[in-house]
PLY file of the C-alpha trace (Angstrom):
ply
format ascii 1.0
element vertex 177
property float x
property float y
property float z
element edge 176
property int vertex1
property int vertex2
end_header
19.11 4.91 -4.52
18.53 5.49 -7.99
21.03 6.68 -10.77
24.58 5.48 -11.93
25.73 2.53 -10.22
29.23 4.26 -9.50
27.72 7.36 -8.09
25.33 5.58 -5.83
27.80 3.21 -4.35
30.44 5.96 -3.79
28.03 8.38 -1.94
26.29 5.61 0.04
29.96 4.68 1.14
30.80 8.44 2.02
27.50 9.01 3.94
28.00 5.82 5.78
31.64 6.83 6.75
30.41 10.23 7.63
27.55 8.95 9.84
29.96 6.38 11.60
32.45 9.57 12.53
29.57 11.40 13.80
28.57 8.68 16.08
32.10 7.97 17.39
32.26 11.78 18.23
29.05 12.30 19.65
28.47 8.88 21.20
24.63 8.72 19.53
23.57 8.14 16.42
22.89 10.87 13.70
19.34 11.85 13.32
17.73 11.12 9.90
17.46 14.91 9.01
21.12 15.31 9.68
22.25 12.40 7.70
19.98 13.68 4.64
21.57 17.20 5.25
25.05 15.82 5.43
24.54 14.06 2.06
22.71 16.89 0.43
25.76 19.23 1.55
28.50 16.66 0.14
26.72 16.37 -3.44
25.97 20.10 -3.67
29.80 20.66 -4.20
29.68 18.63 -7.29
26.39 20.37 -8.61
27.01 20.21 -12.45
29.52 17.55 -12.83
27.08 15.30 -14.31
26.57 13.02 -11.03
23.50 10.88 -11.21
21.85 9.84 -7.92
18.55 10.33 -6.33
18.05 8.80 -3.00
15.74 8.31 0.06
17.34 8.62 3.31
14.88 6.79 5.84
14.93 5.84 9.32
13.77 6.09 12.85
15.44 8.54 15.36
14.46 10.41 18.52
11.81 12.38 16.62
10.37 9.44 15.21
10.08 7.99 11.77
11.89 10.38 8.98
11.93 9.99 5.10
13.95 12.40 3.05
14.74 12.73 -0.62
18.06 13.98 -1.74
19.10 14.62 -5.42
22.69 15.00 -7.27
22.18 19.02 -6.89
22.02 18.77 -3.34
18.16 19.39 -3.15
16.69 17.86 -0.17
12.87 17.30 0.72
10.94 15.65 3.34
7.58 13.94 2.82
5.44 10.96 3.93
6.17 8.93 0.64
8.87 9.20 -1.85
9.60 7.10 -5.13
13.10 7.74 -6.80
14.45 6.57 -10.04
13.09 6.17 -13.87
10.50 3.83 -12.77
9.17 6.11 -10.18
6.20 7.27 -12.30
4.83 3.83 -12.35
5.29 3.26 -8.70
3.54 6.73 -8.02
0.62 5.61 -10.06
0.25 2.47 -7.93
0.83 4.20 -4.69
-1.68 7.21 -5.61
-4.52 4.92 -6.45
-4.08 2.39 -3.38
-2.40 4.31 -0.43
-4.43 5.33 2.66
-3.59 6.30 6.25
-5.10 3.38 8.10
-3.38 0.62 6.30
-2.18 -2.30 8.11
1.38 -3.31 8.12
0.84 -6.35 5.72
-1.15 -3.85 3.36
1.58 -1.46 3.33
4.02 -4.31 2.54
1.91 -5.47 -0.27
1.53 -1.89 -1.55
5.27 -1.45 -1.59
5.94 -4.77 -3.22
3.36 -3.75 -5.91
4.80 -0.18 -6.55
8.32 -1.38 -6.89
7.09 -4.33 -9.01
5.36 -1.80 -11.59
8.37 0.29 -11.56
10.93 -2.48 -12.43
8.54 -4.30 -14.59
7.31 -1.28 -16.79
10.79 0.69 -16.79
13.65 -1.08 -18.57
16.34 1.11 -16.78
15.15 -0.30 -13.32
16.36 -3.50 -11.67
14.85 -6.94 -11.65
14.69 -7.52 -7.74
12.11 -6.26 -5.27
13.94 -5.75 -2.04
11.37 -4.75 0.54
12.67 -3.54 4.12
10.42 -2.42 7.26
11.88 0.58 9.45
10.80 0.52 12.97
11.93 2.10 16.09
14.08 -0.62 17.07
15.56 -0.94 13.60
15.03 -2.38 9.99
14.31 -5.79 9.13
14.42 -7.33 5.63
11.01 -8.50 4.76
11.43 -10.22 1.29
13.56 -10.31 -1.70
11.58 -11.28 -4.70
12.59 -11.52 -8.31
10.25 -9.22 -10.59
9.41 -12.35 -12.89
8.05 -14.18 -9.89
5.77 -11.33 -8.75
4.80 -10.75 -12.48
3.35 -14.38 -12.71
1.72 -14.00 -9.31
0.00 -10.90 -10.16
-1.12 -12.01 -13.78
-2.67 -15.11 -12.13
-4.32 -13.06 -9.48
-5.73 -10.80 -11.86
-6.83 -13.92 -14.33
-8.64 -15.39 -11.30
-10.45 -11.89 -10.50
-11.81 -11.85 -14.21
-12.93 -15.38 -14.03
-14.78 -15.09 -10.86
-16.30 -11.69 -11.94
-19.91 -12.45 -12.13
-20.31 -9.31 -14.75
-17.86 -10.57 -16.99
-19.09 -11.83 -20.08
-17.16 -13.28 -22.80
-18.56 -12.95 -26.26
-17.07 -14.90 -29.26
-17.97 -13.94 -32.68
-17.10 -15.51 -35.98
-16.70 -12.73 -38.56
-15.86 -15.13 -41.65
0 1
1 2
2 3
3 4
4 5
5 6
6 7
7 8
8 9
9 10
10 11
11 12
12 13
13 14
14 15
15 16
16 17
17 18
18 19
19 20
20 21
21 22
22 23
23 24
24 25
25 26
26 27
27 28
28 29
29 30
30 31
31 32
32 33
33 34
34 35
35 36
36 37
37 38
38 39
39 40
40 41
41 42
42 43
43 44
44 45
45 46
46 47
47 48
48 49
49 50
50 51
51 52
52 53
53 54
54 55
55 56
56 57
57 58
58 59
59 60
60 61
61 62
62 63
63 64
64 65
65 66
66 67
67 68
68 69
69 70
70 71
71 72
72 73
73 74
74 75
75 76
76 77
77 78
78 79
79 80
80 81
81 82
82 83
83 84
84 85
85 86
86 87
87 88
88 89
89 90
90 91
91 92
92 93
93 94
94 95
95 96
96 97
97 98
98 99
99 100
100 101
101 102
102 103
103 104
104 105
105 106
106 107
107 108
108 109
109 110
110 111
111 112
112 113
113 114
114 115
115 116
116 117
117 118
118 119
119 120
120 121
121 122
122 123
123 124
124 125
125 126
126 127
127 128
128 129
129 130
130 131
131 132
132 133
133 134
134 135
135 136
136 137
137 138
138 139
139 140
140 141
141 142
142 143
143 144
144 145
145 146
146 147
147 148
148 149
149 150
150 151
151 152
152 153
153 154
154 155
155 156
156 157
157 158
158 159
159 160
160 161
161 162
162 163
163 164
164 165
165 166
166 167
167 168
168 169
169 170
170 171
171 172
172 173
173 174
174 175
175 176
């Protein structure tokens, strides 16, 4: 979720509550599409009231994996890739330049980590921790929780090694005194 902390926390709790009610009434879990529609319907009643929230609803249901974007106006979209929040332009830059359908799970995890890192490092309004989760048919697992500062030093070191090991790299020092 991205946006105001109070709005995000409130609507996350509301959606969780409504999904649990659905599960108790119907004796099955709500679909990803239905959960996203439920959130879109709930927030659409407050359109124009200054809510600040953009969220991805992700999961795996009977139809397979699903990912939806819902904003504070109740707009709801589905696609294969989403990034939300003020740092999302930085994340999309990394994703668009690296993403491919044939990625391994490890490559996809690294791409996700790098995209979130760039969003949080470059955007002062984004958080300082990369929380990485893997959603699968049998549930989700938390892959890692890494401080952006740690990732920054790791990626800078990798970049410096790449520059040093690049045989085409030439260092020219001139004295213009």
